[in-house]
PDB file with SEQRES, HELIX, SHEET and CRYST1 records, atoms N, CA, C and O in Angstrom:
SEQRES   1 A   69  MET SER GLU ILE ASN LYS ARG ASN ALA GLY CYS VAL SER          
SEQRES   2 A   69  ASN VAL LYS TYR HIS LEU VAL TRP CYS PRO GLU TYR ARG          
SEQRES   3 A   69  LYS ALA VAL LEU VAL GLY ALA VAL VAL ASP ARG LEU LYS          
SEQRES   4 A   69  GLU LEU LEU ARG GLU LYS ALA LYS GLU LEU ASN ILE GLU          
SEQRES   5 A   69  ILE GLU VAL ILE GLU VAL MET PRO ASP HIS LEU HIS LEU          
SEQRES   6 A   69  PHE VAL THR GLY                                              
HELIX    1 AA1 GLU A   24  ARG A   26  5                                   3    
HELIX    2 AA2 ALA A   33  LEU A   49  1                                  17    
SHEET    1 AA1 2 LYS A   6  ASN A   8  0                                        
SHEET    2 AA1 2 CYS A  11  SER A  13 -1                                        
SHEET    1 AA2 3 LYS A  16  TRP A  21  0                                        
SHEET    2 AA2 3 HIS A  62  THR A  68 -1                                        
SHEET    3 AA2 3 GLU A  52  MET A  59 -1                                        
CRYST1    1.000    1.000    1.000  90.00  90.00  90.00 P 1           1          
ATOM      1  N   MET A   1      90.628 168.860 154.647  1.00  0.00           N  
ATOM      2  CA  MET A   1      91.966 169.084 155.076  1.00  0.00           C  
ATOM      3  C   MET A   1      92.591 170.372 154.365  1.00  0.00           C  
ATOM      4  O   MET A   1      92.338 170.598 153.181  1.00  0.00           O  
ATOM      5  N   SER A   2      93.356 171.151 155.068  1.00  0.00           N  
ATOM      6  CA  SER A   2      93.908 172.225 154.403  1.00  0.00           C  
ATOM      7  C   SER A   2      95.193 171.848 153.714  1.00  0.00           C  
ATOM      8  O   SER A   2      95.939 171.004 154.210  1.00  0.00           O  
ATOM      9  N   GLU A   3      95.471 172.470 152.557  1.00  0.00           N  
ATOM     10  CA  GLU A   3      96.607 172.263 151.798  1.00  0.00           C  
ATOM     11  C   GLU A   3      97.542 173.479 151.882  1.00  0.00           C  
ATOM     12  O   GLU A   3      98.349 173.670 150.972  1.00  0.00           O  
ATOM     13  N   ILE A   4      97.468 174.330 152.959  1.00  0.00           N  
ATOM     14  CA  ILE A   4      98.289 175.572 152.998  1.00  0.00           C  
ATOM     15  C   ILE A   4      99.654 175.204 153.464  1.00  0.00           C  
ATOM     16  O   ILE A   4      99.826 174.510 154.466  1.00  0.00           O  
ATOM     17  N   ASN A   5     100.649 175.682 152.717  1.00  0.00           N  
ATOM     18  CA  ASN A   5     102.072 175.530 153.068  1.00  0.00           C  
ATOM     19  C   ASN A   5     102.421 176.573 154.147  1.00  0.00           C  
ATOM     20  O   ASN A   5     101.979 177.722 154.166  1.00  0.00           O  
ATOM     21  N   LYS A   6     103.249 176.046 155.020  1.00  0.00           N  
ATOM     22  CA  LYS A   6     103.794 176.986 156.074  1.00  0.00           C  
ATOM     23  C   LYS A   6     105.097 177.514 155.561  1.00  0.00           C  
ATOM     24  O   LYS A   6     105.906 176.791 154.981  1.00  0.00           O  
ATOM     25  N   ARG A   7     105.278 178.752 155.777  1.00  0.00           N  
ATOM     26  CA  ARG A   7     106.494 179.493 155.284  1.00  0.00           C  
ATOM     27  C   ARG A   7     107.295 180.154 156.445  1.00  0.00           C  
ATOM     28  O   ARG A   7     106.733 180.720 157.383  1.00  0.00           O  
ATOM     29  N   ASN A   8     108.514 180.055 156.330  1.00  0.00           N  
ATOM     30  CA  ASN A   8     109.489 180.826 157.256  1.00  0.00           C  
ATOM     31  C   ASN A   8     110.784 181.044 156.506  1.00  0.00           C  
ATOM     32  O   ASN A   8     110.905 180.693 155.333  1.00  0.00           O  
ATOM     33  N   ALA A   9     111.724 181.608 157.176  1.00  0.00           N  
ATOM     34  CA  ALA A   9     112.942 182.099 156.522  1.00  0.00           C  
ATOM     35  C   ALA A   9     113.580 180.944 155.721  1.00  0.00           C  
ATOM     36  O   ALA A   9     114.185 180.047 156.308  1.00  0.00           O  
ATOM     37  N   GLY A  10     113.435 180.968 154.303  1.00  0.00           N  
ATOM     38  CA  GLY A  10     114.105 180.078 153.491  1.00  0.00           C  
ATOM     39  C   GLY A  10     113.505 178.675 153.369  1.00  0.00           C  
ATOM     40  O   GLY A  10     114.142 177.762 152.844  1.00  0.00           O  
ATOM     41  N   CYS A  11     112.229 178.512 153.875  1.00  0.00           N  
ATOM     42  CA  CYS A  11     111.585 177.201 153.916  1.00  0.00           C  
ATOM     43  C   CYS A  11     110.127 177.279 153.714  1.00  0.00           C  
ATOM     44  O   CYS A  11     109.411 178.136 154.233  1.00  0.00           O  
ATOM     45  N   VAL A  12     109.699 176.268 152.875  1.00  0.00           N  
ATOM     46  CA  VAL A  12     108.193 176.106 152.674  1.00  0.00           C  
ATOM     47  C   VAL A  12     107.949 174.682 153.019  1.00  0.00           C  
ATOM     48  O   VAL A  12     108.691 173.803 152.580  1.00  0.00           O  
ATOM     49  N   SER A  13     106.922 174.419 153.799  1.00  0.00           N  
ATOM     50  CA  SER A  13     106.668 173.076 154.161  1.00  0.00           C  
ATOM     51  C   SER A  13     105.148 172.792 154.256  1.00  0.00           C  
ATOM     52  O   SER A  13     104.337 173.698 154.445  1.00  0.00           O  
ATOM     53  N   ASN A  14     104.810 171.528 154.119  1.00  0.00           N  
ATOM     54  CA  ASN A  14     103.371 171.073 154.275  1.00  0.00           C  
ATOM     55  C   ASN A  14     103.645 169.620 154.910  1.00  0.00           C  
ATOM     56  O   ASN A  14     103.746 168.629 154.187  1.00  0.00           O  
ATOM     57  N   VAL A  15     103.752 169.563 156.231  1.00  0.00           N  
ATOM     58  CA  VAL A  15     104.016 168.335 156.902  1.00  0.00           C  
ATOM     59  C   VAL A  15     102.830 167.762 157.618  1.00  0.00           C  
ATOM     60  O   VAL A  15     102.189 168.459 158.404  1.00  0.00           O  
ATOM     61  N   LYS A  16     102.524 166.541 157.377  1.00  0.00           N  
ATOM     62  CA  LYS A  16     101.369 165.921 158.018  1.00  0.00           C  
ATOM     63  C   LYS A  16     101.791 164.627 158.737  1.00  0.00           C  
ATOM     64  O   LYS A  16     102.650 163.896 158.243  1.00  0.00           O  
ATOM     65  N   TYR A  17     101.222 164.362 159.835  1.00  0.00           N  
ATOM     66  CA  TYR A  17     101.639 163.203 160.660  1.00  0.00           C  
ATOM     67  C   TYR A  17     100.418 162.319 160.912  1.00  0.00           C  
ATOM     68  O   TYR A  17      99.356 162.859 161.222  1.00  0.00           O  
ATOM     69  N   HIS A  18     100.501 161.073 160.803  1.00  0.00           N  
ATOM     70  CA  HIS A  18      99.453 160.161 161.209  1.00  0.00           C  
ATOM     71  C   HIS A  18     100.041 159.329 162.427  1.00  0.00           C  
ATOM     72  O   HIS A  18     100.959 158.516 162.312  1.00  0.00           O  
ATOM     73  N   LEU A  19      99.378 159.647 163.625  1.00  0.00           N  
ATOM     74  CA  LEU A  19      99.875 159.084 164.773  1.00  0.00           C  
ATOM     75  C   LEU A  19      98.813 158.008 165.329  1.00  0.00           C  
ATOM     76  O   LEU A  19      97.616 158.297 165.354  1.00  0.00           O  
ATOM     77  N   VAL A  20      99.254 156.841 165.746  1.00  0.00           N  
ATOM     78  CA  VAL A  20      98.338 155.905 166.407  1.00  0.00           C  
ATOM     79  C   VAL A  20      98.889 155.546 167.831  1.00  0.00           C  
ATOM     80  O   VAL A  20     100.040 155.180 168.071  1.00  0.00           O  
ATOM     81  N   TRP A  21      97.890 155.710 168.718  1.00  0.00           N  
ATOM     82  CA  TRP A  21      98.269 155.389 170.098  1.00  0.00           C  
ATOM     83  C   TRP A  21      97.445 154.293 170.593  1.00  0.00           C  
ATOM     84  O   TRP A  21      96.243 154.308 170.327  1.00  0.00           O  
ATOM     85  N   CYS A  22      97.972 153.290 171.320  1.00  0.00           N  
ATOM     86  CA  CYS A  22      97.263 152.260 171.920  1.00  0.00           C  
ATOM     87  C   CYS A  22      97.530 152.217 173.434  1.00  0.00           C  
ATOM     88  O   CYS A  22      98.657 152.371 173.903  1.00  0.00           O  
ATOM     89  N   PRO A  23      96.399 151.991 174.191  1.00  0.00           N  
ATOM     90  CA  PRO A  23      96.665 151.747 175.686  1.00  0.00           C  
ATOM     91  C   PRO A  23      97.425 150.484 175.812  1.00  0.00           C  
ATOM     92  O   PRO A  23      97.503 149.657 174.903  1.00  0.00           O  
ATOM     93  N   GLU A  24      98.014 150.360 177.037  1.00  0.00           N  
ATOM     94  CA  GLU A  24      98.792 149.156 177.414  1.00  0.00           C  
ATOM     95  C   GLU A  24      97.836 147.948 177.205  1.00  0.00           C  
ATOM     96  O   GLU A  24      96.675 147.931 177.614  1.00  0.00           O  
ATOM     97  N   TYR A  25      98.441 146.944 176.528  1.00  0.00           N  
ATOM     98  CA  TYR A  25      97.739 145.636 176.277  1.00  0.00           C  
ATOM     99  C   TYR A  25      96.508 145.888 175.455  1.00  0.00           C  
ATOM    100  O   TYR A  25      95.619 145.036 175.460  1.00  0.00           O  
ATOM    101  N   ARG A  26      96.378 147.023 174.727  1.00  0.00           N  
ATOM    102  CA  ARG A  26      95.163 147.320 173.936  1.00  0.00           C  
ATOM    103  C   ARG A  26      93.887 147.147 174.683  1.00  0.00           C  
ATOM    104  O   ARG A  26      92.883 146.687 174.140  1.00  0.00           O  
ATOM    105  N   LYS A  27      93.926 147.499 175.869  1.00  0.00           N  
ATOM    106  CA  LYS A  27      92.576 147.347 176.648  1.00  0.00           C  
ATOM    107  C   LYS A  27      91.626 148.419 176.139  1.00  0.00           C  
ATOM    108  O   LYS A  27      92.034 149.537 175.825  1.00  0.00           O  
ATOM    109  N   ALA A  28      90.412 148.072 176.069  1.00  0.00           N  
ATOM    110  CA  ALA A  28      89.277 148.891 175.548  1.00  0.00           C  
ATOM    111  C   ALA A  28      88.886 149.882 176.704  1.00  0.00           C  
ATOM    112  O   ALA A  28      87.867 149.734 177.379  1.00  0.00           O  
ATOM    113  N   VAL A  29      89.745 150.857 176.865  1.00  0.00           N  
ATOM    114  CA  VAL A  29      89.461 151.965 177.922  1.00  0.00           C  
ATOM    115  C   VAL A  29      89.013 153.230 177.317  1.00  0.00           C  
ATOM    116  O   VAL A  29      88.598 154.109 178.072  1.00  0.00           O  
ATOM    117  N   LEU A  30      89.048 153.437 175.991  1.00  0.00           N  
ATOM    118  CA  LEU A  30      88.705 154.730 175.362  1.00  0.00           C  
ATOM    119  C   LEU A  30      87.173 154.685 174.975  1.00  0.00           C  
ATOM    120  O   LEU A  30      86.765 154.537 173.823  1.00  0.00           O  
ATOM    121  N   VAL A  31      86.449 154.821 176.003  1.00  0.00           N  
ATOM    122  CA  VAL A  31      85.048 154.929 175.826  1.00  0.00           C  
ATOM    123  C   VAL A  31      84.378 156.007 176.701  1.00  0.00           C  
ATOM    124  O   VAL A  31      84.969 156.525 177.649  1.00  0.00           O  
ATOM    125  N   GLY A  32      83.178 156.307 176.357  1.00  0.00           N  
ATOM    126  CA  GLY A  32      82.326 157.295 177.043  1.00  0.00           C  
ATOM    127  C   GLY A  32      83.031 158.681 177.377  1.00  0.00           C  
ATOM    128  O   GLY A  32      83.618 159.323 176.506  1.00  0.00           O  
ATOM    129  N   ALA A  33      82.932 159.096 178.703  1.00  0.00           N  
ATOM    130  CA  ALA A  33      83.575 160.347 179.056  1.00  0.00           C  
ATOM    131  C   ALA A  33      85.036 160.476 178.728  1.00  0.00           C  
ATOM    132  O   ALA A  33      85.551 161.538 178.380  1.00  0.00           O  
ATOM    133  N   VAL A  34      85.736 159.230 178.871  1.00  0.00           N  
ATOM    134  CA  VAL A  34      87.194 159.262 178.644  1.00  0.00           C  
ATOM    135  C   VAL A  34      87.438 159.806 177.185  1.00  0.00           C  
ATOM    136  O   VAL A  34      88.411 160.529 176.975  1.00  0.00           O  
ATOM    137  N   VAL A  35      86.640 159.496 176.263  1.00  0.00           N  
ATOM    138  CA  VAL A  35      86.912 160.032 174.777  1.00  0.00           C  
ATOM    139  C   VAL A  35      86.726 161.472 174.796  1.00  0.00           C  
ATOM    140  O   VAL A  35      87.577 162.178 174.255  1.00  0.00           O  
ATOM    141  N   ASP A  36      85.680 162.006 175.374  1.00  0.00           N  
ATOM    142  CA  ASP A  36      85.475 163.452 175.377  1.00  0.00           C  
ATOM    143  C   ASP A  36      86.528 164.271 176.018  1.00  0.00           C  
ATOM    144  O   ASP A  36      86.877 165.335 175.507  1.00  0.00           O  
ATOM    145  N   ARG A  37      87.070 163.809 177.156  1.00  0.00           N  
ATOM    146  CA  ARG A  37      88.198 164.479 177.863  1.00  0.00           C  
ATOM    147  C   ARG A  37      89.413 164.236 177.016  1.00  0.00           C  
ATOM    148  O   ARG A  37      90.164 165.202 176.877  1.00  0.00           O  
ATOM    149  N   LEU A  38      89.713 163.178 176.464  1.00  0.00           N  
ATOM    150  CA  LEU A  38      90.852 162.903 175.636  1.00  0.00           C  
ATOM    151  C   LEU A  38      90.967 163.917 174.542  1.00  0.00           C  
ATOM    152  O   LEU A  38      91.996 164.556 174.328  1.00  0.00           O  
ATOM    153  N   LYS A  39      89.719 164.043 173.776  1.00  0.00           N  
ATOM    154  CA  LYS A  39      89.747 164.960 172.592  1.00  0.00           C  
ATOM    155  C   LYS A  39      90.020 166.381 173.134  1.00  0.00           C  
ATOM    156  O   LYS A  39      90.810 167.140 172.573  1.00  0.00           O  
ATOM    157  N   GLU A  40      89.350 166.701 174.222  1.00  0.00           N  
ATOM    158  CA  GLU A  40      89.616 168.092 174.776  1.00  0.00           C  
ATOM    159  C   GLU A  40      91.097 168.313 175.079  1.00  0.00           C  
ATOM    160  O   GLU A  40      91.652 169.358 174.742  1.00  0.00           O  
ATOM    161  N   LEU A  41      91.706 167.377 175.685  1.00  0.00           N  
ATOM    162  CA  LEU A  41      93.153 167.558 176.087  1.00  0.00           C  
ATOM    163  C   LEU A  41      93.967 167.676 174.837  1.00  0.00           C  
ATOM    164  O   LEU A  41      94.829 168.551 174.756  1.00  0.00           O  
ATOM    165  N   LEU A  42      93.723 166.796 173.808  1.00  0.00           N  
ATOM    166  CA  LEU A  42      94.439 166.854 172.586  1.00  0.00           C  
ATOM    167  C   LEU A  42      94.383 168.157 171.816  1.00  0.00           C  
ATOM    168  O   LEU A  42      95.380 168.634 171.274  1.00  0.00           O  
ATOM    169  N   ARG A  43      93.168 168.721 171.784  1.00  0.00           N  
ATOM    170  CA  ARG A  43      92.943 170.040 171.155  1.00  0.00           C  
ATOM    171  C   ARG A  43      93.716 171.174 171.880  1.00  0.00           C  
ATOM    172  O   ARG A  43      94.314 172.064 171.275  1.00  0.00           O  
ATOM    173  N   GLU A  44      93.652 171.066 173.197  1.00  0.00           N  
ATOM    174  CA  GLU A  44      94.403 172.082 174.042  1.00  0.00           C  
ATOM    175  C   GLU A  44      95.947 172.062 173.728  1.00  0.00           C  
ATOM    176  O   GLU A  44      96.599 173.087 173.530  1.00  0.00           O  
ATOM    177  N   LYS A  45      96.453 170.807 173.703  1.00  0.00           N  
ATOM    178  CA  LYS A  45      97.885 170.732 173.502  1.00  0.00           C  
ATOM    179  C   LYS A  45      98.264 171.007 172.000  1.00  0.00           C  
ATOM    180  O   LYS A  45      99.371 171.485 171.749  1.00  0.00           O  
ATOM    181  N   ALA A  46      97.430 170.737 171.063  1.00  0.00           N  
ATOM    182  CA  ALA A  46      97.661 171.165 169.681  1.00  0.00           C  
ATOM    183  C   ALA A  46      97.712 172.665 169.624  1.00  0.00           C  
ATOM    184  O   ALA A  46      98.599 173.238 168.990  1.00  0.00           O  
ATOM    185  N   LYS A  47      96.795 173.297 170.264  1.00  0.00           N  
ATOM    186  CA  LYS A  47      96.762 174.808 170.272  1.00  0.00           C  
ATOM    187  C   LYS A  47      98.091 175.325 170.807  1.00  0.00           C  
ATOM    188  O   LYS A  47      98.735 176.211 170.245  1.00  0.00           O  
ATOM    189  N   GLU A  48      98.462 174.709 171.940  1.00  0.00           N  
ATOM    190  CA  GLU A  48      99.691 175.253 172.715  1.00  0.00           C  
ATOM    191  C   GLU A  48     100.998 175.046 171.741  1.00  0.00           C  
ATOM    192  O   GLU A  48     101.937 175.841 171.703  1.00  0.00           O  
ATOM    193  N   LEU A  49     100.903 173.878 170.982  1.00  0.00           N  
ATOM    194  CA  LEU A  49     102.032 173.609 170.150  1.00  0.00           C  
ATOM    195  C   LEU A  49     101.924 174.210 168.696  1.00  0.00           C  
ATOM    196  O   LEU A  49     102.824 173.961 167.893  1.00  0.00           O  
ATOM    197  N   ASN A  50     100.892 174.963 168.347  1.00  0.00           N  
ATOM    198  CA  ASN A  50     100.641 175.561 167.195  1.00  0.00           C  
ATOM    199  C   ASN A  50     100.533 174.517 166.051  1.00  0.00           C  
ATOM    200  O   ASN A  50     101.072 174.779 164.976  1.00  0.00           O  
ATOM    201  N   ILE A  51      99.908 173.421 166.212  1.00  0.00           N  
ATOM    202  CA  ILE A  51      99.662 172.490 165.175  1.00  0.00           C  
ATOM    203  C   ILE A  51      98.107 172.393 164.975  1.00  0.00           C  
ATOM    204  O   ILE A  51      97.329 172.780 165.847  1.00  0.00           O  
ATOM    205  N   GLU A  52      97.699 171.861 163.790  1.00  0.00           N  
ATOM    206  CA  GLU A  52      96.324 171.715 163.465  1.00  0.00           C  
ATOM    207  C   GLU A  52      95.908 170.208 163.544  1.00  0.00           C  
ATOM    208  O   GLU A  52      96.546 169.372 162.904  1.00  0.00           O  
ATOM    209  N   ILE A  53      94.938 169.889 164.254  1.00  0.00           N  
ATOM    210  CA  ILE A  53      94.421 168.434 164.205  1.00  0.00           C  
ATOM    211  C   ILE A  53      93.364 168.449 163.138  1.00  0.00           C  
ATOM    212  O   ILE A  53      92.370 169.174 163.155  1.00  0.00           O  
ATOM    213  N   GLU A  54      93.687 167.553 162.183  1.00  0.00           N  
ATOM    214  CA  GLU A  54      92.867 167.370 160.882  1.00  0.00           C  
ATOM    215  C   GLU A  54      91.699 166.378 161.211  1.00  0.00           C  
ATOM    216  O   GLU A  54      90.527 166.641 160.940  1.00  0.00           O  
ATOM    217  N   VAL A  55      92.100 165.238 161.808  1.00  0.00           N  
ATOM    218  CA  VAL A  55      91.182 164.171 162.089  1.00  0.00           C  
ATOM    219  C   VAL A  55      91.595 163.489 163.420  1.00  0.00           C  
ATOM    220  O   VAL A  55      92.769 163.224 163.681  1.00  0.00           O  
ATOM    221  N   ILE A  56      90.556 163.223 164.238  1.00  0.00           N  
ATOM    222  CA  ILE A  56      90.717 162.340 165.389  1.00  0.00           C  
ATOM    223  C   ILE A  56      89.718 161.238 165.403  1.00  0.00           C  
ATOM    224  O   ILE A  56      88.521 161.525 165.423  1.00  0.00           O  
ATOM    225  N   GLU A  57      90.128 159.955 165.395  1.00  0.00           N  
ATOM    226  CA  GLU A  57      89.324 158.852 165.380  1.00  0.00           C  
ATOM    227  C   GLU A  57      89.657 157.964 166.597  1.00  0.00           C  
ATOM    228  O   GLU A  57      90.748 157.406 166.707  1.00  0.00           O  
ATOM    229  N   VAL A  58      88.693 157.861 167.483  1.00  0.00           N  
ATOM    230  CA  VAL A  58      88.921 157.034 168.637  1.00  0.00           C  
ATOM    231  C   VAL A  58      88.174 155.783 168.600  1.00  0.00           C  
ATOM    232  O   VAL A  58      86.951 155.795 168.463  1.00  0.00           O  
ATOM    233  N   MET A  59      88.874 154.650 168.721  1.00  0.00           N  
ATOM    234  CA  MET A  59      88.209 153.280 168.876  1.00  0.00           C  
ATOM    235  C   MET A  59      88.479 152.965 170.375  1.00  0.00           C  
ATOM    236  O   MET A  59      89.302 153.608 171.026  1.00  0.00           O  
ATOM    237  N   PRO A  60      87.738 151.933 170.896  1.00  0.00           N  
ATOM    238  CA  PRO A  60      87.901 151.564 172.299  1.00  0.00           C  
ATOM    239  C   PRO A  60      89.329 151.157 172.696  1.00  0.00           C  
ATOM    240  O   PRO A  60      89.735 151.348 173.842  1.00  0.00           O  
ATOM    241  N   ASP A  61      90.106 150.582 171.720  1.00  0.00           N  
ATOM    242  CA  ASP A  61      91.456 150.167 172.030  1.00  0.00           C  
ATOM    243  C   ASP A  61      92.612 150.807 171.397  1.00  0.00           C  
ATOM    244  O   ASP A  61      93.763 150.394 171.539  1.00  0.00           O  
ATOM    245  N   HIS A  62      92.252 151.921 170.629  1.00  0.00           N  
ATOM    246  CA  HIS A  62      93.310 152.768 169.995  1.00  0.00           C  
ATOM    247  C   HIS A  62      92.844 154.022 169.428  1.00  0.00           C  
ATOM    248  O   HIS A  62      91.635 154.196 169.278  1.00  0.00           O  
ATOM    249  N   LEU A  63      93.717 154.943 169.086  1.00  0.00           N  
ATOM    250  CA  LEU A  63      93.416 156.367 168.611  1.00  0.00           C  
ATOM    251  C   LEU A  63      94.202 156.623 167.401  1.00  0.00           C  
ATOM    252  O   LEU A  63      95.403 156.351 167.374  1.00  0.00           O  
ATOM    253  N   HIS A  64      93.560 157.153 166.356  1.00  0.00           N  
ATOM    254  CA  HIS A  64      94.211 157.717 165.172  1.00  0.00           C  
ATOM    255  C   HIS A  64      94.167 159.169 165.190  1.00  0.00           C  
ATOM    256  O   HIS A  64      93.068 159.713 165.303  1.00  0.00           O  
ATOM    257  N   LEU A  65      95.275 159.896 165.088  1.00  0.00           N  
ATOM    258  CA  LEU A  65      95.366 161.305 165.104  1.00  0.00           C  
ATOM    259  C   LEU A  65      96.110 161.701 163.867  1.00  0.00           C  
ATOM    260  O   LEU A  65      97.257 161.306 163.661  1.00  0.00           O  
ATOM    261  N   PHE A  66      95.418 162.530 162.994  1.00  0.00           N  
ATOM    262  CA  PHE A  66      96.141 163.173 161.790  1.00  0.00           C  
ATOM    263  C   PHE A  66      96.347 164.569 161.962  1.00  0.00           C  
ATOM    264  O   PHE A  66      95.360 165.304 161.998  1.00  0.00           O  
ATOM    265  N   VAL A  67      97.534 165.051 162.076  1.00  0.00           N  
ATOM    266  CA  VAL A  67      97.855 166.393 162.385  1.00  0.00           C  
ATOM    267  C   VAL A  67      98.707 167.131 161.267  1.00  0.00           C  
ATOM    268  O   VAL A  67      99.425 166.462 160.523  1.00  0.00           O  
ATOM    269  N   THR A  68      98.632 168.415 161.158  1.00  0.00           N  
ATOM    270  CA  THR A  68      99.521 169.199 160.307  1.00  0.00           C  
ATOM    271  C   THR A  68     100.314 169.994 161.135  1.00  0.00           C  
ATOM    272  O   THR A  68      99.808 170.799 161.917  1.00  0.00           O  
ATOM    273  N   GLY A  69     101.738 169.803 161.006  1.00  0.00           N  
ATOM    274  CA  GLY A  69     102.674 170.571 161.856  1.00  0.00           C  
ATOM    275  C   GLY A  69     103.349 171.737 161.170  1.00  0.00           C  
ATOM    276  O   GLY A  69     104.147 172.441 161.790  1.00  0.00           O  
TER     277      GLY A  69                                                      
END                                                                             
């Protein structure tokens, strides 16, 4: 994981977020091709938002996402 601080006018930051998402009723739907497509979509969105995905961990019933903003 990078420890690079982001700098802008009068501010230095190093913000990290740990996000956990669960499907409704924690159904085990995050398997197979769904996982690959989910990771692809998350990486596309992260690039669009100019954030860095540090770690993606997908279990069948939930997802852990660690990002630097």
